[in-house]
Structures are given as C-alpha cells and as structure tokens.
Steps between C-alpha positions, in 0.01 A plus 500: 500500500438407138605138472350168408404252770819290474720808527298631794532163676877494444533855634291413806724200570817708473350775716397248767850351514666843516265621772530181706883493500626559853826492686463196725760326716245273671605175336521128566876462548487125441315495167746531215446712193572272202790597276267491200287777650807712567610451139152600381519821706840580351355440153229757573767748607670464162190639329535846654577786261871537427641789297760394242453132591792492739345206690623621842322251727711273719337236718613278786265286710575387854330231707606253769853562627557738210304761698756474782782550249315805364473646851869438565599669172279801568637530854856485369417776251363713784822453695708580190293817453607611849207393716583404857136475611504146642121487540442592135768257379348218706152580364626497140662160553168340595231705324484298179402183686165658593356382167547184291642684197678824419535622143784748451464718192779719371552753224799439275742790468522714190778746417249746355347699794157527338481128429626425852202689648255362245621147575415553866154621399447192282605272785264677742215459250594134470485460876145637496412243232641224723312629805174505305568147381563392858169657604316323217648168620393563860852565632586756765784731403711785633732724294798602707824671412840342552700616803775611256380542140841427350642263762780289353428190709131500412565565131750214489265260680223591255731445204450861382771697325678775699323839500157337480257689723279294728150638442287257696510225758157343448377289791259227386282253685152358535289728722420394855308819575340793326689813410364836607229640272619718218462874490593762244439876478226638278603508136582835344575525128579822317348464155631726226307460177570819311 
C-alpha cells in the first residue's frame, strides 16, 4: 500500500477494529451501558452513506424496565401477526432482559421504492458503524432482527412513524466472556483493468 505512516496507522486501527468485531451475548447483565455511549453509537450510525440525504435512521434505546416493555410489545406484534407459538412468544417477552441495553434502529418509510430500499441499506451501514464503535469501546454486541419488522406495538413504543421498518435490535453490554474467534473465507477479487 502506498501511504504515509499516519495513513497506514489509521488504516491498521480501522482494520483491527473491523476484524475484532464479534457477535457476543456473554455480558455482565448488571453493568449498565451509559446513555452517553448509546448516543455516541447512534451518532456514528448517522455518518453512514445516504443517497439523496433522506436521513432514514430512527433510534430508540431501552434499558431497565424499558426492556420488559420492549419484549411485551414485540410479543404482542407476534400475536397480531398470527403466531400462536406460546414458547416463542414467552421467549420474546423475556429476551431483551439478557443484556443491559437494547438499541432499536429503524428505517423511515419512503414513498419512492428505490429510496425505500436505499434507506434500508443506509440504516444497515449505520448499524455496522455503531457495532464498530461498540467494539472500539470494549462493548459486546449482537445484531438481531425484530420478531416482526413492521410491528405496530413496537413501532409505537419506539416512537417511530408507521411503516418504519425495524432493521436491527442491537444488544449491548460489557463482556463477561470472550466471543468465538473470527473466521472468514479466503478473499477473491475479480480485477478488470482493461
């Protein structure tokens, strides 16, 4: 790579953070994640690329008893969607209390189909920014999907407008154990230069 020392150091730092990010649910359930850190992670998400500057990101943070309310809303959305799987509904009601904080990130609706899809892409890129920020801060994280991506109860609890799509339920906490080592396939790049 042709770069000066400062640029090379910055790239190495970014590469290390990207390669050390892991899905990890082994967290200290009692140690809170400060609201300021959650706001900082949301700020990082806002810096993802966004075509036409539609600013589609929607954020809601849950901690304490708010996590129970989130589980209840998600369970109600499952029931409204026709689920009668009592085991799954019970699991959804309690799953968000496994970590000290859950960050729900949605993608605002857009009447234009292309922008609607591009908004989702921008939100997903923003989630990756937030996950990398969490890794840099020493937090454990886990990107999960919502039980119902357009559940009315969950959208209302989050304060999101109707038709918002729930793109991520990000579990956050301070690690109490190591995540599994990372692994990726060998890189293949097709280079076309003429």
